[in-house]
N, C-alpha and C positions, 0 to 999 in steps of 0.2 A: 504494500500500500504506500503510494507516494505521499509524502508530507513535506511541507515547506515550513521551516522554523520561523516563527515570528514571536516577538515578546508580548506577553499578556500580563498586565499588572492590575489585578482587581482590588487590591487592598490598600491603595492610597500611598502617600509619600513615605519615604523611609525616615528613620531616626538616626541621624548621624552619618549619612552616606551620600551627601551632595546630590540629591535628586534621584537616586536610585530607589526603587520601591523596597520597603522593609522586608516583605515576605514575597520575594520574586518567585512567581510560579513559572517553571519551565513549561512552555506551551508550544503547540504547533498549530498551524493553520490546516485544518482537516480538509482534505480533498476527497475523502471517501470514508466509509464506515465498514465495520465487520458485524454481520448479523449473528445473533446468538453467541456473542463473544463471552469468554470466561463463564461458560455455562456450567451449572451444577449437574446438568444431565450428562452422565458419564458415557452413555451409549454413543456410537458413531452417528454421523449425520443421517445416513439412510434410515436408521432406526428412529431418529427424531422425526423424520418425515412420515412415519407410519400412521399417525392420527389422521393425516389428510387422505390417505389412499382409499379407505372405504367410503369416504364422503364426497371428496372433490369431483370424481367423474360424474356423479349424479347432478351436480350443480350446473355446469354449462350445458349438459345434454337436456335436462328438464326445462331450463329457462329458455334455451334456444327453440325447443319445440313449442313452448307456449307463445313466444314472440311470433314464430312463423304462423301458427294457427290463427292467432288474433289478427294478423295482418292479411292473410290470404283468404280466410273464410269470411264472407260478407254477412253471414248470419249472426256473427258475434259482434254486434254493434251497440249493445247495451253499455251503459256507463261502467258496470262491473267489469266487463271484459276489456274495456279501454284501460281501466286501472290495472287489471291483471297483466296486460301486455307491457305497460310501463314499468310495473314492479319487476317483471321478469327481465326486462332490458337492463334495469338498474342493477339487479342481482348478478346478471351475467357480467357486467362491467366490474362490479364490486369485488367479486371473487377472483376475477382475472388479473387484478393488479398486484396481488400479494402471493397467492399460493403457487402459480406456475413457476415463478423464479425459485422458490424454495425447493420444489420438487425437482426442477431441472438441475439445480446446483448440488443436490444431496449426494448423488453417486460420486462426484469428484471432490466432495468436501470443500467446495468453494463457498466463501462467506462474504466476499467483497460486494459492495454496492457503491456506486459513485455518489458524489455529493448531489449532482443533479438528479440522479436516479432516486435517491432517498427523498429529495424534495418533491419529485413527481409522485412518489408513493404516498407521501403525507397529503398532498393536494388531492389525489384521486380517492384515497380512503375517506377523507372528510367530505369530499363532494358527493360520492355515492352513498356513504353512510348517512349523511345529513339529508340527502334527497329521499332516502328510504324512510327515514323517521317521519318526515312531513307527508310522504305519500301514504304511509300506513295510517296516519291520522285521517287523511282525506278518505281512504277506503272504509275506515270505521264509520265515518259520517255517512258515506254512501249506503252502507248496510242499515244504519239507523233510519235514514230517510226512506229506504225501500220497505222496511218492515213496519216502522212506526208512523210514517206519513205516506201511505200508499197512494192516496188520492192526489197528493201534491208532488209526488216523486218526479214525474216527467218535467215539471216546471222547475223544481229545485235543482235537479241534476240534469239540466239540458246539456247539449254539446258544448256551448260556450263556457258554462260553469266547470265542466270536466277539464276542458283545455286550460282554463285559468288555474285550476288547482294543480294540474300536472306541471305547468310552467312555473308556478310559485314554488313548488317543491324543489325544482332544479335551481331556481333563482336563489333561494335561501341556502341550499347546499353549496352552490358556487360562491356565494358571499362568504360563508364560513370557511370554505376551502382557501379562498384568496387571503383572508385575514389570518388564518392559522398558519399556512405555509410561509407567507411573507413575514409574519411576526416571528416564526420559529427560526427560519434560516437567515434572518438579518442579525441574529445574535452572534457574538464571537464565541468560538469553540476552543477549548483548551484541554490539554492532557489526553484523556482516554477517548477513543473513538469506537468503543465496543458497545453495541446495542443488544441488550439481552432479550431479543425478540426475533421472530422469523420474518418480520417486516418492520419498516420504519414507522413508529408511532410517535405522536407528539410528546408524550410524557418522557419516553426514553431519550429522545433527541434533545429536548430542552434540558434534561439533566446533565448533558455533556457540555453545556455552555458554561463559560467562566463568568458570565454576568450574573449578578445576584438579584437583579430586578428584571422581571418579565411582565411589564405592564400590559402589553398588547395580548400576550398569551393568557395572562390571568383574566383579562376582560373577556376574551373569547371563551375560556373555560366556564366562567361564571354565567355568561349569557347563554352558552350552549347547554349548560346544566339546567338552567331555569326553563329554557324552551323545551328541552327534553322531558323534564318533569311535567310541564304543561301539556305536551303532546301525549304523554303516557296517561295522564289523568283524563284527557279528552277521550282517548281510546277506551279507557276503562268505563267512563260514564256512558259512552255510546253503546258499548256491548252490554252494560248493565241494563240499559233501557230496552235493548233488543231482547235480552233474556226475560225481562219482565213481560214484554209483549208476547214472547213465544210461549211462556208458561200459561198465558191466558187463552191460548188457542184451544178450541174444543177437540180437535182431532189429535189423538196421541201420536199418530204417524208423522203428522206435520211438526209436532213439537220435537220428536226424536230427530228428524232430519235437520231441523234448524239448529238444534243444539249440537249435533254432530258436525255441523259446518262451522259454527261460531266458536265452540270451545277449542278446537285445535288452532284456529287463528289466534285466539287470545293467548294460548300457551306459547306458540312460537314467538309472538310479539313480546311477551314477557321475558322469555329467554334472551332475545336480542337486546332489549332495553337493559335488563339487569346485568348481563355479562359485559355489555359495552360500558355501562356506568362504572362497574367494578374495575375494568381494565383501564379506564381513563382517570379515575379519581383515586385509586389506591396508591400509596407511596411507592415509587419505583425502587427496585433493589439493584444491587451491583451485579447480580448474576441471575440468569433465568432458572426457573424451576418447573417441575411438571405441572403444578396447579396454574402457574402463569401461562404456560403454553396451552393448556386445555381451555382456559378462559378465552385466550385469543382465538383459538379454533372455534369456540362456541359462538362468538359474535361476528367472526369474519367468514366462516365456512358453513356452519350448520344451518343458519337461517336461509342463505341462498340455496342450499340443497333441499331444504324442507318446504320452502315457500311454493315451488311448483306443485308439489304433492298436496299440500294442505289447501292452497287457494285455488288450484286449477285442475289438476289431474283427477281429483275426486269429483269434479263437476261433470254431470252427465252431458251437458251441451258441449263442453270442451272436448270430452272424449269422443263424442260423435263427430265433431268438427275435425279432430285429429285423424279419425278414420277416413273421413272424406278427403282430406288433404293428402294422406298417404296413398289411398287408393287412386286418387287422381294423378299423383306423381308417378306411381307404378304403371298406370295405364298409358300415360304420355310417353314414358320410357319404352314401353312395349311397342307402342305404335311407331315411335321413331326407329326402334330396332328393326321392325318389320319393313319399313320403307327403305332403310339402309340395306337390309339383306336383299 
């Protein structure tokens, strides 16, 4: 890892040394980082990548299928399917900015990531993670409007409102991503360049800074935490009202189907919010551990892998549309093969 030595004097003027700092910190200008550096996990890197292998292949495959179906099948034009397609697109991007590099580098035990690559990871993780938080909130309101306000649903959730909610989720996610990445990588970095994670996260990167004040990052963290709590409370309230309306349904079959749809959604959302909050707010340590790695996997890999199953692939209309798309694709290929032959 190439580094260029530069002085870093965070502790003020010296006592009795003509302008040289009293506790001079030997520092370097970091041009790159090492992921999972000084790990407490003693297994080799291929073993450390094992938690991703059962989960990761399902994430891009399932999300790509849902995106393709919601785009190609014109029968899926309801607001719910519009949000499902957007959620799958965000999850596809979210899981693709962190895990592939870790899996790709594991066999060769490579751990390096460039300064710009780390900045790009921080920006992308905050962008897609923040967008997903706001989109999940919009989706919970959509379910509330569909079940609790059925007569006004088409007016409340028309095409314009859905487009504005999806655009707002990306706007807020992008705003937080710009503030977080610019505030993080404008700090001076000193000494260690070891990140005890399998990807660059804000907490670990900020800890490497030799600056003792992080006003921009503190403001972003506080604002993001407050908005995250507000979004989670909004989701919980929306689903609580949905459950109350569902329990009043006279038909037991309808209640069972509605609960089987809403409960898994709330469970996956809760896992995403709680693990992301723990990973962002708990004090960073000098070395990674198995619990830290599992928490990171749970909020960066598990929700994108489960969302297609929980939100989409259990839906009868989506499964039928997927069958139509796949059959149509096979039919067109067969016809093309016949003409070619």
